[in-house]
N, C-alpha and C positions, 0 to 999 in steps of 0.2 A: 504494500500500500504506500502511495507517494506521500510526501510531506503536505499537510493540509494548510500550511501557512502561505500567505501571499506577501512577498517581500516588496516593500515600497521604499524607494530611495528619494530623499528630499535634498535637492541641490540648490544652494544659495547663489545669489547674484553678485555682481561687481560692486554695487552700491551698499554702503553700510558696513555690516560686521558679520563675522562668523561666530561659531560657538567658542567662547572661552570664559572660564569662571562660571558665573551664574547667568551670563548673557546668552540667551537662546534665540536664534534667528526665527525658528519655526515653532516656538512654544505654543502659540494659539492655534496654528495650523495643525500641529500634531494632535492636539486634543480633539479638534473638530473632525479631522479626517479619520482618526482611529475609531471614534464613536460612530461616524457615518458608515464606515466599512463593516463594523460589527453588526450594525442594524440591518445591513444587507446580506448577512450570512457569510461574510468574509472574515477569516482570522488573519489580521494584518500583523506584520512585523516591520515597524518603521525604523529607518536608519537615516540620520542626518549626516550628510557628506561634508567633510572638512576639505575645503579647497582654498588656495590663496586667491582672494577676490580678483586681483588684477593680473594673475598669471595668464599665459596664452591659452586660447581655446583648446589646442591639443594637450597641453599639460593638465588643464582642468579635466578634460575628458579622461585622461589617463588616471588621474586621482579618483574619479568616479568609478572607473573599472576596478581599481585596486580595492576600494571599499566593498564593491560587490563581490569580488573574489574572496575577501576576508570573511564575509558574513553570510553569503548565500548558501542555502541548502540545495544541493544539486537536484535539479528536476522541478523545483518549486516555481510557481509563476512569479514574474517580476513586473513592476510598474515603476516608472521614473517620473517624478514631478519636479520640474525646475522653475524656480522664480528668476525672472530677469535673465541674466546671462546663463543661469543654470539650465534653462530650456535649450540653449544652443549646445551646451555640453552634452545633453542627452541626445539631441539630434546627431551630433558628430559621432558620438560613440556608436550609434545604431546605423551609421552609414555603411552600406556593403563595402567590404574590402578596405575599411578604414586603416590607415597607418598611423599609429601613435608613437610618440617619442620614446616610450618605454618598450616598444615592440610587443605590447600586449595584444592578445587575440580575443575576439568576441564571438567567433563562429559557433562555439559550443553552447553559449548562453543565450545568443540572440533569439533562437526559436522559442525561448521561454519568456521573452519580454512581451507582455500583453498590450501595454499602453505607454505612450510618452505624452505627458501633459506639460505644456509650456504656459507659464503664468506671467503675463506682462513682459514677454521676452522680445528683444529687438531683432526680429528675424530679417528686417530690411535695414537694420542699423539705427543709430540715434545721433542726431547732431550734437548732443551733449558730450558724447565721447570725444569728438574732435576738440571741444572746448577744454576738456579735462586732461588731454594728452600732454600738455606742456608741464614743465616743472611747477609753475604756479598753479596750474589746474589740479595737479596731484596733491599739492598742499591744501588746496581748497576742498578737494574730495575728502582728505583726511580730517579736516576741520568739520565738515558737514557730517561725516560718519561719527565722529566723537560727539557731536551735538545730538545725533540720533540716539546713540547709546544713552546719553544723559537723559534725554526726554523720556525714553522708555523705561529706564531702570531707576533713575534718581528722581526725576520730575522735571519741571520746566527749567530750561537754561536761563540763568540770570539775565534780566532785562538789558543791562548795559552791554552784554556780549551780543544778544540778539540785535540790538540797535546798530552796533558797530558792524556786524556781519551784513545787515541790510544795506548799510552805507557802502560796503565794499562793492556790492553788485551795481549800485548806482541806478540811474534811470534806464528802464528797459533792459536790464541785465547786461549792462555794458562792461562790468567788471572794472570800473574806473578806479576803484580804490584797492585793487588787488596787488599787494606788495608782500614779498616773502617774509620780511620781518614782522609785519602786522599779523599775517596769517599764523605764524609760529607763536606769537604772543597770545592770540586769541585761543589757539589750541591749548596752550599751557593753562590759560584761565579756565577753560572747560574742565581740564583734568583735576583742578584743585577741589572740585566738589566730590571726587571719588576718594575712597580710602586709599592709603598708600599701596596696599596689595592690588586693589582693582586697577589703580593707575599703572602699576608695573605690568599687569596683564595686558592692558590696552596698548601701552607703549611697545611691548614686545610684539604684539600682533601687528602694529603698524610698521615696525621695523621689517617684519617678514614681508608685508605688502610692498614696501619700498624696494625689496630685493628683486622683484620681478613685476614690472609694470607694462609688459608687452601686450596686454589685452586691449587697452583703450584704443590704440590705432586700428585694431581689428574690428571695432564696432562701428566705424564710419560707414556711410551708405555705400561707397564704392567698394570697400573691403568686403562688406556683407554680400554685395552682388556676386563677387568672386566666390565667397564661401558657399552661396546657394547653388552655384553651378557645379560645385564639387561635392556638396553634401546632399546626396540623393536619398529619396525615400526608400525604406526597406519594405519590400513586398510583404503584405499580410499584417504589418504593424499598424496599429491605430494611433493617429496623432490628433490631439485636441489642444485647444488654447482657451485661456481666460483673458478677456480684453477689458481694460479700464480706460476711462476718459475723465480727466479732471475738468471741472467747470472753468471756463476761461476767466482769468482775472479781470475785474472791472473796477471802476471808480466806486460804484455802489458797494462792491465787496469790501473795499478799503474802508469806506465809511461805516459799514456794518460791523467791522472788526471790533470796534469799541475800545478795549483797553490798550494801553501802549504796547504790552507784550504781544497781544493778538495782531496789532497793526504791524509790528516788526516781523512777526512770523508770516503774515500774509504778504508783506513786501518781499521776503525771501522766496516764497512760493511764486509770486508774480515774476520775479527775475529768472528763476530756474525754468518756469513754464515758457517764458519768452525765448530763452536760449534754446530750448528743445523744439520750439515751433519754427525755428529758423531754417530748417533743412528742406529738402525736396520731398516729393511724394513717394508713395509706394504703389505697386500695381493694384488695379482695381480688384477687390475681392471677388471670389466666385459667387454665383447666384445664391447658394445656401448660406454662405458666409455673410453676404450683403444683407440678406433677409434677417439674419440674426442681429446684425448691427442696427438695422433700421428699427426692428422691434424693440430693442433696448434703449436706443438713444433718440428715436423719433425721426432720424434722418441719417444718411451715411456720413460719418465723420469726415471733415475736410482734412487735407494734408497737414495743416497746422495743429490739429487736435492731438493732445498728448496727456500723459498722466504725471507730468512734471519730471519725467526721466526718459520715457520712451514714447515716440509717436504712436497714436492709437492704431493706425492702419498697419504699422510695423509689427504689431503684436499678433496679428491674425495668421494662424497656421493650422491647417487641418480643419477638423470640426470645431466650430465656435461653441464651446460648452456653456459659457456664461459671460455676461457683460454687466458692467455697473459704472455709475458715476463715482469716481474716486481717484485717489492718487496712488503712486507706485507702491507705497508700503501699507496702505489701507488694507489691501488684499491679504496681507500677512497678519492682520489683527491690530495694527498700530494706528488706530483711529480714536477719535474722541468718543468714549463710551459713557461719559458722565462721571460724576464724582464717586459713585459707588461701584464703578465697573472696573474690571481687570484691564481694560484696554486704555492705552495712552497714545495720544496723537503725536506724530513726529513733526508735522508741519500743517499749518492752518491753510487749507485749500478751499474751504467752504463748499465742498462737493457733496456734503450731507451723506456720506457713506455711514451706514449704521450696522448694528449687529445682525439685523435681518439680511442685509446684503452679504455679509461675511458668511452666515450660515447657508444661504442659498447657493453661493458660489461653491463652497466646499462640499455641499450635498451633491451638486452636479458632477464635481470631480469624483466623488465616491461612486456615483452611478456609472460613470465612464469606466472606472477601474474594475468595478464589480461585474460589468456586462460580459 
């Protein structure tokens, strides 16, 4: 009798943080997906994959394969769920005749992979990657990542830091105030709110990140066009995607923000959204994909629409499983759930993503895996 478990691998993206200490990238997702699969008669074994966030796609895919090799029970079904760049890792790993830097082979396990689910992944690239590929951009990514960890695990980033970061972006996300010394100073200010041990973990993590930053140039639109010509679909494997769109920033949104903290947070969102909206378009979705997008958003998203990290149309791949108004980390459970809720927002986008949206999305992912 074969193993009754279904192995599900959760792959993090390039933005934010991985698992270290008590910081868990997929904490909310893990609870929702495990409960959803059990309710559908599946015995899940979930594994969160540790990858260097900004390592190259082949290196990240090789790390994913290594985790599967270490944990998989031979013959058991496998599904891979990748958030952001994690979805690209999964696609690359499942490409027929893929060549990985470690020389790892997937032919024996590929027939057991039932589903690949990409969640807000940049299948057609993201303009933000081009902006972050410079030395200053990588310092800015480190600062935003540290602020994200702070927001989720400690609470609100102090207002003076939020205000100064908003000033760095300047009008329309021009990055007029981005200087290495200031970014380093703000990063150190954010770390002061952590315990010494937590700060050491975070700094060690970012030192690892700095050792390999080859991913960001690979996520530009032209680089992803080349990736897609080489990363073919595996016959018989089901591909699904989760697609988010943040509500575009407006003057009304700024006025609605109220408190100085919320105004600063919204200003940062507005700047990142604007940077991400600056690229070209993606190919028109297929009929079924377009129907799903229209049903969710009331119209086909335009090329500028994005979740503050990835263009919305770039996220479409395979069957569109679920769509929602929200930003890039809302789908992981990092949204404003209220004072008595376990969920903490990472950035104020005023997209009104709620726990009902979170539950609906991960129920659809559970349906897709269990099918």
